[in-house]
Biopython code that builds the backbone (N, CA, C, O; Angstrom):
import numpy as np
from Bio.PDB.StructureBuilder import StructureBuilder

atoms = [
    (1, "MET", "N", (109.829, -81.979, -38.716)),
    (1, "MET", "CA", (109.915, -81.090, -39.477)),
    (1, "MET", "C", (108.029, -81.140, -39.924)),
    (1, "MET", "O", (107.416, -82.207, -39.936)),
    (2, "THR", "N", (107.545, -80.152, -40.167)),
    (2, "THR", "CA", (106.188, -80.464, -40.143)),
    (2, "THR", "C", (106.243, -80.704, -42.115)),
    (2, "THR", "O", (107.166, -80.494, -42.902)),
    (3, "PRO", "N", (105.141, -81.101, -42.295)),
    (3, "PRO", "CA", (104.413, -81.186, -43.653)),
    (3, "PRO", "C", (104.375, -80.773, -43.902)),
    (3, "PRO", "O", (105.049, -79.879, -43.390)),
    (4, "VAL", "N", (103.548, -80.322, -45.265)),
    (4, "VAL", "CA", (102.352, -79.086, -45.730)),
    (4, "VAL", "C", (101.267, -80.189, -46.025)),
    (4, "VAL", "O", (101.589, -81.193, -46.660)),
    (5, "PHE", "N", (100.218, -80.040, -45.651)),
    (5, "PHE", "CA", (98.771, -80.680, -46.085)),
    (5, "PHE", "C", (97.978, -80.189, -47.396)),
    (5, "PHE", "O", (97.595, -79.064, -47.718)),
    (6, "LEU", "N", (97.893, -81.166, -47.896)),
    (6, "LEU", "CA", (97.159, -80.689, -49.304)),
    (6, "LEU", "C", (96.097, -81.233, -49.543)),
    (6, "LEU", "O", (96.232, -82.443, -49.360)),
    (7, "PRO", "N", (95.013, -80.956, -49.886)),
    (7, "PRO", "CA", (93.870, -81.799, -50.331)),
    (7, "PRO", "C", (93.763, -82.866, -51.611)),
    (7, "PRO", "O", (94.289, -82.640, -52.700)),
    (8, "HIS", "N", (92.895, -84.224, -51.259)),
    (8, "HIS", "CA", (93.991, -85.439, -52.221)),
    (8, "HIS", "C", (93.129, -84.660, -53.607)),
    (8, "HIS", "O", (93.743, -84.871, -54.653)),
    (9, "SER", "N", (92.197, -84.047, -53.750)),
    (9, "SER", "CA", (91.785, -83.235, -55.301)),
    (9, "SER", "C", (93.163, -83.228, -56.069)),
    (9, "SER", "O", (93.580, -84.111, -56.818)),
    (10, "LEU", "N", (93.989, -81.649, -55.609)),
    (10, "LEU", "CA", (95.422, -81.779, -55.905)),
    (10, "LEU", "C", (95.375, -83.144, -57.362)),
    (10, "LEU", "O", (95.548, -82.902, -58.557)),
    (11, "LEU", "N", (95.129, -84.324, -56.821)),
    (11, "LEU", "CA", (95.426, -84.934, -57.780)),
    (11, "LEU", "C", (94.931, -84.861, -58.906)),
    (11, "LEU", "O", (95.458, -85.667, -59.674)),
    (12, "ASP", "N", (94.404, -84.452, -59.209)),
    (12, "ASP", "CA", (93.406, -84.626, -59.941)),
    (12, "ASP", "C", (93.383, -83.301, -61.346)),
    (12, "ASP", "O", (93.214, -83.573, -62.534)),
    (13, "ALA", "N", (93.574, -82.067, -60.844)),
    (13, "ALA", "CA", (95.051, -81.481, -61.148)),
    (13, "ALA", "C", (95.762, -81.284, -61.899)),
    (13, "ALA", "O", (95.905, -80.361, -62.700)),
    (14, "VAL", "N", (96.518, -82.565, -61.604)),
    (14, "VAL", "CA", (97.920, -82.786, -62.553)),
    (14, "VAL", "C", (97.423, -83.017, -64.444)),
    (14, "VAL", "O", (96.434, -83.405, -65.065)),
    (15, "GLU", "N", (98.904, -82.464, -64.775)),
    (15, "GLU", "CA", (98.671, -82.328, -66.209)),
    (15, "GLU", "C", (98.035, -83.718, -66.910)),
    (15, "GLU", "O", (98.446, -84.795, -66.478)),
    (16, "ALA", "N", (96.984, -83.705, -68.045)),
    (16, "ALA", "CA", (96.761, -84.665, -68.333)),
    (16, "ALA", "C", (97.992, -85.599, -68.894)),
    (16, "ALA", "O", (98.543, -86.683, -68.701)),
    (17, "THR", "N", (98.030, -84.650, -69.565)),
    (17, "THR", "CA", (99.683, -85.045, -70.802)),
    (17, "THR", "C", (100.907, -85.388, -70.066)),
    (17, "THR", "O", (101.843, -84.630, -69.812)),
    (18, "LEU", "N", (100.812, -86.319, -69.835)),
    (18, "LEU", "CA", (101.822, -86.767, -68.995)),
    (18, "LEU", "C", (102.675, -87.575, -69.748)),
    (18, "LEU", "O", (102.247, -87.886, -70.860)),
    (19, "PRO", "N", (104.206, -88.160, -69.295)),
    (19, "PRO", "CA", (104.617, -89.431, -70.045)),
    (19, "PRO", "C", (104.101, -90.413, -69.425)),
    (19, "PRO", "O", (103.886, -90.180, -68.236)),
    (20, "PRO", "N", (103.622, -92.159, -70.054)),
    (20, "PRO", "CA", (103.257, -92.755, -70.058)),
    (20, "PRO", "C", (103.750, -93.407, -68.670)),
    (20, "PRO", "O", (102.728, -93.914, -68.210)),
    (21, "ALA", "N", (104.115, -93.489, -68.363)),
    (21, "ALA", "CA", (104.564, -94.179, -66.726)),
    (21, "ALA", "C", (104.412, -92.903, -65.643)),
    (21, "ALA", "O", (104.452, -93.426, -64.529)),
    (22, "VAL", "N", (104.263, -91.512, -65.506)),
    (22, "VAL", "CA", (103.751, -90.838, -64.769)),
    (22, "VAL", "C", (102.508, -91.006, -64.129)),
    (22, "VAL", "O", (102.059, -91.122, -62.988)),
    (23, "ALA", "N", (101.869, -90.953, -66.070)),
    (23, "ALA", "CA", (100.447, -91.336, -65.956)),
    (23, "ALA", "C", (99.913, -92.437, -65.238)),
    (23, "ALA", "O", (98.981, -92.335, -64.441)),
    (24, "LYS", "N", (100.685, -93.810, -65.607)),
    (24, "LYS", "CA", (99.873, -94.872, -65.424)),
    (24, "LYS", "C", (100.138, -94.805, -63.323)),
    (24, "LYS", "O", (99.355, -95.235, -62.476)),
    (25, "GLY", "N", (101.456, -94.134, -63.106)),
    (25, "GLY", "CA", (101.329, -93.491, -61.417)),
    (25, "GLY", "C", (100.639, -92.930, -61.039)),
    (25, "GLY", "O", (100.681, -92.918, -59.808)),
    (26, "LYS", "N", (99.655, -92.170, -61.592)),
    (26, "LYS", "CA", (98.917, -91.089, -61.317)),
    (26, "LYS", "C", (97.957, -91.471, -61.167)),
    (26, "LYS", "O", (97.247, -91.188, -60.202)),
    (27, "HIS", "N", (97.430, -92.809, -62.788)),
    (27, "HIS", "CA", (96.743, -93.240, -62.360)),
    (27, "HIS", "C", (95.654, -94.535, -60.912)),
    (27, "HIS", "O", (94.630, -94.908, -60.339)),
    (28, "ASP", "N", (97.084, -94.587, -61.180)),
    (28, "ASP", "CA", (97.096, -96.190, -59.770)),
    (28, "ASP", "C", (96.868, -95.150, -58.145)),
    (28, "ASP", "O", (96.250, -95.488, -57.136)),
    (29, "LEU", "N", (97.275, -94.443, -58.290)),
    (29, "LEU", "CA", (97.619, -93.454, -56.964)),
    (29, "LEU", "C", (95.835, -92.659, -56.720)),
    (29, "LEU", "O", (95.319, -92.485, -55.616)),
    (30, "CYS", "N", (95.398, -92.413, -57.639)),
    (30, "CYS", "CA", (94.351, -91.925, -57.797)),
    (30, "CYS", "C", (92.659, -93.104, -57.391)),
    (30, "CYS", "O", (91.605, -92.787, -56.840)),
    (31, "ALA", "N", (93.211, -94.698, -58.085)),
    (31, "ALA", "CA", (92.882, -95.954, -57.664)),
    (31, "ALA", "C", (92.889, -95.705, -56.519)),
    (31, "ALA", "O", (91.798, -95.223, -56.216)),
    (32, "LEU", "N", (93.619, -95.780, -55.598)),
    (32, "LEU", "CA", (93.910, -95.875, -54.468)),
    (32, "LEU", "C", (93.069, -94.602, -53.730)),
    (32, "LEU", "O", (92.049, -94.782, -53.063)),
    (33, "ARG", "N", (93.476, -93.739, -53.892)),
    (33, "ARG", "CA", (92.707, -92.909, -53.267)),
    (33, "ARG", "C", (91.060, -92.915, -53.263)),
    (33, "ARG", "O", (90.432, -92.534, -52.275)),
    (34, "ASP", "N", (90.461, -93.357, -54.395)),
    (34, "ASP", "CA", (88.871, -93.202, -54.392)),
    (34, "ASP", "C", (88.745, -94.604, -53.775)),
    (34, "ASP", "O", (87.553, -94.760, -53.510)),
    (35, "ARG", "N", (89.576, -95.880, -53.372)),
    (35, "ARG", "CA", (89.300, -97.130, -53.248)),
    (35, "ARG", "C", (88.777, -96.264, -51.403)),
    (35, "ARG", "O", (87.601, -96.240, -51.039)),
    (36, "ALA", "N", (90.025, -95.623, -50.478)),
    (36, "ALA", "CA", (89.978, -95.537, -49.555)),
    (36, "ALA", "C", (88.528, -94.341, -49.320)),
    (36, "ALA", "O", (87.861, -94.405, -48.287)),
    (37, "ILE", "N", (88.265, -93.495, -50.229)),
    (37, "ILE", "CA", (87.361, -92.814, -49.739)),
    (37, "ILE", "C", (85.997, -93.739, -49.996)),
    (37, "ILE", "O", (85.067, -93.410, -49.260)),
    (38, "ALA", "N", (85.716, -94.834, -50.909)),
    (38, "ALA", "CA", (84.944, -95.665, -51.027)),
    (38, "ALA", "C", (84.634, -96.239, -50.122)),
    (38, "ALA", "O", (83.493, -96.696, -50.195)),
    (39, "GLU", "N", (85.246, -96.470, -49.109)),
    (39, "GLU", "CA", (85.853, -97.238, -47.125)),
    (39, "GLU", "C", (85.960, -96.294, -46.502)),
    (39, "GLU", "O", (86.876, -96.428, -45.691)),
    (40, "GLY", "N", (85.161, -94.726, -46.411)),
    (40, "GLY", "CA", (85.190, -94.132, -45.671)),
    (40, "GLY", "C", (85.798, -93.262, -45.129)),
    (40, "GLY", "O", (85.403, -92.399, -44.346)),
    (41, "ALA", "N", (87.206, -93.552, -45.705)),
    (41, "ALA", "CA", (88.405, -93.167, -45.016)),
    (41, "ALA", "C", (88.607, -91.156, -45.746)),
    (41, "ALA", "O", (88.183, -90.742, -46.825)),
    (42, "HIS", "N", (89.340, -90.390, -44.715)),
    (42, "HIS", "CA", (89.339, -88.982, -45.300)),
    (42, "HIS", "C", (90.836, -89.000, -45.612)),
    (42, "HIS", "O", (91.796, -89.444, -44.982)),
    (43, "VAL", "N", (90.705, -88.258, -47.008)),
    (43, "VAL", "CA", (92.424, -88.664, -47.562)),
    (43, "VAL", "C", (92.964, -86.971, -48.059)),
    (43, "VAL", "O", (92.459, -86.116, -48.788)),
    (44, "LEU", "N", (94.043, -87.030, -47.366)),
    (44, "LEU", "CA", (95.271, -85.908, -47.354)),
    (44, "LEU", "C", (96.406, -86.489, -48.161)),
    (44, "LEU", "O", (96.761, -87.666, -48.112)),
    (45, "LEU", "N", (97.138, -85.186, -49.191)),
    (45, "LEU", "CA", (98.311, -85.378, -49.372)),
    (45, "LEU", "C", (99.214, -85.121, -48.404)),
    (45, "LEU", "O", (98.778, -84.107, -47.859)),
    (46, "LEU", "N", (100.127, -85.410, -47.915)),
    (46, "LEU", "CA", (101.592, -84.735, -47.032)),
    (46, "LEU", "C", (102.798, -84.560, -47.805)),
    (46, "LEU", "O", (103.521, -85.444, -48.265)),
    (47, "ALA", "N", (102.913, -83.414, -47.883)),
    (47, "ALA", "CA", (104.727, -83.044, -48.289)),
    (47, "ALA", "C", (105.243, -82.951, -47.665)),
    (47, "ALA", "O", (104.644, -82.750, -46.609)),
    (48, "TRP", "N", (106.660, -82.973, -47.554)),
    (48, "TRP", "CA", (107.784, -81.867, -46.601)),
    (48, "TRP", "C", (108.204, -81.646, -47.616)),
    (48, "TRP", "O", (107.791, -81.876, -48.753)),
    (49, "PRO", "N", (109.404, -80.993, -47.081)),
    (49, "PRO", "CA", (110.018, -79.717, -47.980)),
    (49, "PRO", "C", (111.360, -80.121, -48.769)),
    (49, "PRO", "O", (112.080, -79.591, -49.615)),
    (50, "THR", "N", (111.315, -81.716, -47.830)),
    (50, "THR", "CA", (112.569, -82.576, -48.018)),
    (50, "THR", "C", (112.003, -83.366, -49.953)),
    (50, "THR", "O", (112.752, -84.088, -50.611)),
    (51, "LEU", "N", (110.770, -82.988, -50.345)),
    (51, "LEU", "CA", (110.576, -84.261, -51.165)),
    (51, "LEU", "C", (109.815, -85.464, -50.956)),
    (51, "LEU", "O", (109.612, -86.248, -51.883)),
    (52, "ASP", "N", (109.397, -85.650, -49.830)),
    (52, "ASP", "CA", (108.876, -87.012, -49.620)),
    (52, "ASP", "C", (107.711, -86.621, -49.327)),
    (52, "ASP", "O", (107.298, -85.553, -48.874)),
    (53, "TRP", "N", (107.084, -87.802, -49.692)),
    (53, "TRP", "CA", (105.244, -87.092, -49.190)),
    (53, "TRP", "C", (104.772, -88.488, -49.526)),
    (53, "TRP", "O", (105.388, -89.368, -50.127)),
    (54, "VAL", "N", (103.404, -88.514, -48.954)),
    (54, "VAL", "CA", (102.128, -89.610, -48.830)),
    (54, "VAL", "C", (100.410, -89.194, -48.607)),
    (54, "VAL", "O", (99.740, -88.336, -48.032)),
    (55, "LEU", "N", (100.243, -90.235, -49.344)),
    (55, "LEU", "CA", (98.828, -90.289, -49.605)),
    (55, "LEU", "C", (98.255, -90.652, -48.046)),
    (55, "LEU", "O", (98.530, -91.685, -47.436)),
    (56, "LEU", "N", (97.502, -89.690, -47.615)),
    (56, "LEU", "CA", (97.267, -90.327, -46.191)),
    (56, "LEU", "C", (95.691, -90.880, -46.019)),
    (56, "LEU", "O", (94.971, -89.881, -46.015)),
    (57, "ALA", "N", (95.123, -91.744, -45.916)),
    (57, "ALA", "CA", (94.193, -92.043, -46.025)),
    (57, "ALA", "C", (92.946, -92.500, -44.248)),
    (57, "ALA", "O", (92.535, -93.655, -44.132)),
    (58, "ILE", "N", (92.680, -91.727, -43.462)),
    (58, "ILE", "CA", (92.099, -91.593, -42.173)),
    (58, "ILE", "C", (90.766, -92.211, -41.773)),
    (58, "ILE", "O", (89.608, -92.165, -42.189)),
    (59, "GLU", "N", (91.095, -92.506, -41.285)),
    (59, "GLU", "CA", (89.724, -93.532, -40.014)),
    (59, "GLU", "C", (89.055, -92.574, -39.023)),
    (59, "GLU", "O", (89.639, -92.163, -38.020)),
    (60, "ILE", "N", (87.881, -92.260, -39.334)),
    (60, "ILE", "CA", (88.045, -91.540, -38.257)),
    (60, "ILE", "C", (86.743, -92.584, -37.403)),
    (60, "ILE", "O", (86.330, -93.610, -37.943)),
    (61, "PRO", "N", (86.277, -92.158, -36.162)),
    (61, "PRO", "CA", (85.812, -93.496, -35.156)),
    (61, "PRO", "C", (84.471, -93.532, -35.615)),
    (61, "PRO", "O", (84.367, -92.764, -36.571)),
    (62, "GLU", "N", (83.285, -94.155, -35.316)),
    (62, "GLU", "CA", (82.253, -93.767, -35.779)),
    (62, "GLU", "C", (81.461, -92.924, -34.620)),
    (62, "GLU", "O", (81.628, -93.024, -33.405)),
    (63, "GLY", "N", (80.179, -91.711, -35.608)),
    (63, "GLY", "CA", (79.257, -90.928, -34.394)),
    (63, "GLY", "C", (80.315, -89.703, -34.727)),
    (63, "GLY", "O", (79.781, -88.667, -34.333)),
    (64, "VAL", "N", (81.650, -89.414, -35.318)),
    (64, "VAL", "CA", (82.407, -88.345, -35.165)),
    (64, "VAL", "C", (82.279, -87.799, -36.963)),
    (64, "VAL", "O", (82.592, -88.530, -37.903)),
    (65, "VAL", "N", (81.942, -86.888, -37.054)),
    (65, "VAL", "CA", (81.891, -86.004, -38.327)),
    (65, "VAL", "C", (82.173, -84.793, -38.713)),
    (65, "VAL", "O", (81.863, -83.638, -38.418)),
    (66, "ILE", "N", (83.138, -85.598, -39.776)),
    (66, "ILE", "CA", (84.178, -84.684, -40.412)),
    (66, "ILE", "C", (83.588, -84.453, -41.842)),
    (66, "ILE", "O", (83.346, -85.342, -42.657)),
    (67, "LYS", "N", (83.308, -82.495, -42.086)),
    (67, "LYS", "CA", (83.224, -82.341, -43.244)),
    (67, "LYS", "C", (84.322, -82.113, -44.525)),
    (67, "LYS", "O", (83.983, -82.073, -45.708)),
    (68, "ASP", "N", (85.102, -82.035, -44.241)),
    (68, "ASP", "CA", (86.168, -81.900, -44.874)),
    (68, "ASP", "C", (87.290, -82.104, -43.526)),
    (68, "ASP", "O", (87.305, -81.749, -42.347)),
    (69, "ALA", "N", (88.507, -83.153, -44.745)),
    (69, "ALA", "CA", (89.632, -83.579, -44.381)),
    (69, "ALA", "C", (90.690, -82.733, -43.213)),
    (69, "ALA", "O", (91.448, -83.260, -42.398)),
    (70, "GLN", "N", (90.453, -81.304, -43.444)),
    (70, "GLN", "CA", (91.213, -80.209, -43.389)),
    (70, "GLN", "C", (91.458, -80.790, -41.947)),
    (70, "GLN", "O", (92.409, -81.323, -41.375)),
    (71, "GLN", "N", (90.005, -80.401, -41.579)),
    (71, "GLN", "CA", (89.818, -80.672, -40.108)),
    (71, "GLN", "C", (90.083, -81.570, -39.170)),
    (71, "GLN", "O", (89.839, -81.678, -37.968)),
    (72, "LEU", "N", (90.729, -82.296, -40.111)),
    (72, "LEU", "CA", (91.653, -83.389, -39.173)),
    (72, "LEU", "C", (93.430, -82.998, -38.780)),
    (72, "LEU", "O", (94.150, -83.894, -38.340)),
    (73, "ILE", "N", (93.884, -81.815, -38.969)),
    (73, "ILE", "CA", (94.900, -81.917, -39.365)),
    (73, "ILE", "C", (95.742, -81.381, -37.612)),
    (73, "ILE", "O", (96.873, -81.755, -37.302)),
    (74, "PRO", "N", (94.897, -80.520, -36.754)),
    (74, "PRO", "CA", (95.208, -80.305, -35.831)),
    (74, "PRO", "C", (95.621, -81.951, -34.313)),
    (74, "PRO", "O", (96.153, -81.992, -33.204)),
    (75, "ASN", "N", (94.902, -83.049, -35.344)),
    (75, "ASN", "CA", (95.112, -84.423, -34.273)),
    (75, "ASN", "C", (96.286, -85.045, -35.261)),
    (75, "ASN", "O", (97.218, -85.522, -34.614)),
    (76, "LEU", "N", (96.374, -85.101, -36.149)),
    (76, "LEU", "CA", (97.832, -85.471, -37.028)),
    (76, "LEU", "C", (98.819, -84.493, -36.269)),
    (76, "LEU", "O", (99.438, -85.068, -35.373)),
    (77, "LEU", "N", (99.139, -83.007, -36.435)),
    (77, "LEU", "CA", (99.748, -82.629, -35.700)),
    (77, "LEU", "C", (100.175, -82.954, -34.091)),
    (77, "LEU", "O", (101.233, -82.607, -33.564)),
    (78, "ALA", "N", (99.420, -83.474, -33.651)),
    (78, "ALA", "CA", (100.078, -83.640, -31.912)),
    (78, "ALA", "C", (100.210, -85.227, -32.471)),
    (78, "ALA", "O", (99.690, -86.034, -31.701)),
    (79, "ASN", "N", (100.819, -85.812, -33.687)),
    (79, "ASN", "CA", (101.093, -86.862, -33.185)),
    (79, "ASN", "C", (102.132, -87.102, -34.199)),
    (79, "ASN", "O", (101.962, -87.886, -35.132)),
    (80, "PRO", "N", (103.692, -86.121, -33.928)),
    (80, "PRO", "CA", (104.513, -85.753, -34.439)),
    (80, "PRO", "C", (105.407, -87.318, -34.825)),
    (80, "PRO", "O", (105.989, -87.604, -35.871)),
    (81, "THR", "N", (105.239, -88.199, -33.474)),
    (81, "THR", "CA", (106.233, -89.392, -34.565)),
    (81, "THR", "C", (105.587, -90.251, -35.519)),
    (81, "THR", "O", (106.211, -90.835, -36.405)),
    (82, "ALA", "N", (103.932, -90.365, -35.296)),
    (82, "ALA", "CA", (103.562, -90.834, -36.592)),
    (82, "ALA", "C", (103.306, -90.227, -38.052)),
    (82, "ALA", "O", (103.039, -90.650, -39.177)),
    (83, "LEU", "N", (103.523, -89.059, -37.440)),
    (83, "LEU", "CA", (104.117, -88.213, -39.289)),
    (83, "LEU", "C", (105.625, -88.200, -39.474)),
    (83, "LEU", "O", (106.062, -87.622, -40.470)),
    (84, "GLU", "N", (106.504, -88.799, -38.586)),
    (84, "GLU", "CA", (107.874, -89.026, -38.721)),
    (84, "GLU", "C", (108.183, -90.428, -38.830)),
    (84, "GLU", "O", (109.352, -90.745, -39.050)),
    (85, "HIS", "N", (107.107, -91.495, -38.680)),
    (85, "HIS", "CA", (106.454, -92.916, -39.310)),
    (85, "HIS", "C", (106.283, -92.517, -40.851)),
    (85, "HIS", "O", (106.947, -92.996, -41.770)),
    (86, "MET", "N", (105.300, -91.577, -40.966)),
    (86, "MET", "CA", (105.565, -91.991, -41.937)),
    (86, "MET", "C", (106.353, -91.027, -43.029)),
    (86, "MET", "O", (106.382, -91.656, -44.087)),
    (87, "ARG", "N", (106.834, -90.078, -43.141)),
    (87, "ARG", "CA", (108.125, -89.908, -43.460)),
    (87, "ARG", "C", (109.393, -90.499, -44.089)),
    (87, "ARG", "O", (110.117, -90.307, -45.066)),
    (88, "SER", "N", (109.271, -91.484, -42.811)),
    (88, "SER", "CA", (110.100, -92.577, -42.788)),
    (88, "SER", "C", (110.213, -93.291, -44.036)),
    (88, "SER", "O", (111.021, -93.326, -44.965)),
    (89, "GLU", "N", (108.893, -93.963, -43.673)),
    (89, "GLU", "CA", (108.367, -94.863, -45.047)),
    (89, "GLU", "C", (108.245, -94.400, -46.133)),
    (89, "GLU", "O", (109.165, -94.685, -46.901)),
    (90, "SER", "N", (107.323, -93.674, -46.594)),
    (90, "SER", "CA", (107.838, -92.700, -48.170)),
    (90, "SER", "C", (109.579, -92.205, -48.615)),
    (90, "SER", "O", (110.088, -91.567, -49.537)),
    (91, "ARG", "N", (109.977, -92.771, -47.625)),
    (91, "ARG", "CA", (111.516, -92.640, -47.808)),
    (91, "ARG", "C", (111.870, -93.723, -48.870)),
    (91, "ARG", "O", (112.358, -93.625, -49.995)),
    (92, "LYS", "N", (111.428, -94.867, -48.075)),
    (92, "LYS", "CA", (111.335, -96.521, -49.061)),
    (92, "LYS", "C", (110.697, -96.623, -49.707)),
    (92, "LYS", "O", (111.092, -97.602, -50.341)),
    (93, "GLY", "N", (109.446, -96.154, -50.312)),
    (93, "GLY", "CA", (108.684, -95.901, -51.431)),
    (93, "GLY", "C", (107.006, -96.478, -50.802)),
    (93, "GLY", "O", (106.155, -97.038, -51.493)),
    (94, "GLN", "N", (106.917, -96.205, -49.625)),
    (94, "GLN", "CA", (105.501, -96.762, -49.071)),
    (94, "GLN", "C", (105.045, -95.430, -49.480)),
    (94, "GLN", "O", (106.119, -94.837, -49.572)),
    (95, "HIS", "N", (104.347, -94.786, -49.712)),
    (95, "HIS", "CA", (103.662, -93.407, -50.747)),
    (95, "HIS", "C", (101.977, -93.591, -50.088)),
    (95, "HIS", "O", (101.247, -92.612, -50.239)),
    (96, "LEU", "N", (101.441, -94.728, -49.434)),
    (96, "LEU", "CA", (100.209, -94.685, -48.691)),
    (96, "LEU", "C", (100.450, -95.315, -47.246)),
    (96, "LEU", "O", (101.044, -96.360, -46.979)),
    (97, "SER", "N", (99.931, -94.548, -46.516)),
    (97, "SER", "CA", (99.363, -94.685, -45.156)),
    (97, "SER", "C", (98.022, -94.657, -44.969)),
    (97, "SER", "O", (97.253, -94.267, -45.847)),
    (98, "TRP", "N", (97.649, -95.059, -43.832)),
    (98, "TRP", "CA", (96.036, -95.286, -43.612)),
    (98, "TRP", "C", (96.367, -95.372, -41.598)),
    (98, "TRP", "O", (96.984, -96.157, -40.879)),
    (99, "LEU", "N", (95.713, -94.343, -41.400)),
    (99, "LEU", "CA", (95.897, -93.982, -39.998)),
    (99, "LEU", "C", (93.921, -94.020, -39.677)),
    (99, "LEU", "O", (93.001, -93.477, -40.288)),
    (100, "SER", "N", (93.944, -95.027, -38.313)),
    (100, "SER", "CA", (92.483, -95.038, -37.444)),
    (100, "SER", "C", (92.380, -94.171, -36.389)),
    (100, "SER", "O", (92.445, -94.737, -35.297)),
    (101, "LEU", "N", (92.261, -93.155, -36.361)),
    (101, "LEU", "CA", (91.948, -92.418, -35.249)),
    (101, "LEU", "C", (90.917, -92.672, -34.289)),
    (101, "LEU", "O", (89.758, -92.832, -34.670)),
    (102, "THR", "N", (91.315, -92.737, -32.752)),
    (102, "THR", "CA", (89.868, -93.830, -31.918)),
    (102, "THR", "C", (90.159, -92.379, -30.644)),
    (102, "THR", "O", (91.123, -91.706, -30.281)),
    (103, "ARG", "N", (88.306, -92.487, -30.238)),
    (103, "ARG", "CA", (88.659, -91.925, -29.258)),
    (103, "ARG", "C", (89.042, -92.029, -27.905)),
    (103, "ARG", "O", (88.379, -93.054, -28.061)),
    (104, "SER", "N", (89.374, -92.018, -26.913)),
    (104, "SER", "CA", (90.204, -92.041, -25.703)),
    (104, "SER", "C", (88.739, -92.842, -24.686)),
    (104, "SER", "O", (87.564, -92.670, -24.362)),
    (105, "VAL", "N", (89.227, -93.230, -24.630)),
    (105, "VAL", "CA", (88.050, -94.121, -23.418)),
    (105, "VAL", "C", (87.891, -93.615, -21.793)),
    (105, "VAL", "O", (88.639, -94.102, -20.945)),
    (106, "ALA", "N", (87.039, -92.778, -21.490)),
    (106, "ALA", "CA", (86.890, -91.760, -20.139)),
    (106, "ALA", "C", (87.200, -92.498, -18.709)),
    (106, "ALA", "O", (86.481, -93.466, -18.461)),
    (107, "THR", "N", (87.929, -92.237, -18.001)),
    (107, "THR", "CA", (88.482, -93.120, -17.180)),
    (107, "THR", "C", (87.515, -92.808, -15.755)),
    (107, "THR", "O", (88.112, -92.028, -15.013)),
    (108, "GLN", "N", (86.378, -93.172, -15.298)),
    (108, "GLN", "CA", (86.323, -93.172, -13.632)),
    (108, "GLN", "C", (86.718, -92.927, -12.724)),
    (108, "GLN", "O", (87.732, -93.597, -12.531)),
    (109, "HIS", "N", (86.436, -92.082, -11.695)),
    (109, "HIS", "CA", (87.708, -92.328, -10.837)),
    (109, "HIS", "C", (86.986, -92.066, -9.331)),
    (109, "HIS", "O", (87.655, -92.159, -8.301)),
]
sb = StructureBuilder()
sb.init_structure("model")
sb.init_model(0)
sb.init_chain("A")
sb.init_seg("    ")
for serial, (resi, resn, name, xyz) in enumerate(atoms, 1):
    if name == "N":
        sb.init_residue(resn, " ", resi, " ")
    sb.init_atom(name, np.array(xyz, "f"), 0.0, 1.0, " ", f" {name:<3s}", serial, name[0])
structure = sb.get_structure()
């Protein structure tokens, strides 16, 4: 099952007049997002039709320039095993995932 990829800025669009417990959860999630961005990660929200969701922080290899995290979606779609693992973990309450993209090493023949 393929998730919907949403920009992390969607967190900022959530209504400010939330119940206290929900507001704290949003605040904590935004703090995690901000920490990931400060550490150089690109962040996306992934949501599945089953209402499972994850905040995904993606670390990219040195020398790779990414202007928008949306550029990483094809790489993520190419790894359905990782997506299913994130979905499975989100069902257990683990809503933050870190993923490090690496460059494949060229093999000389």
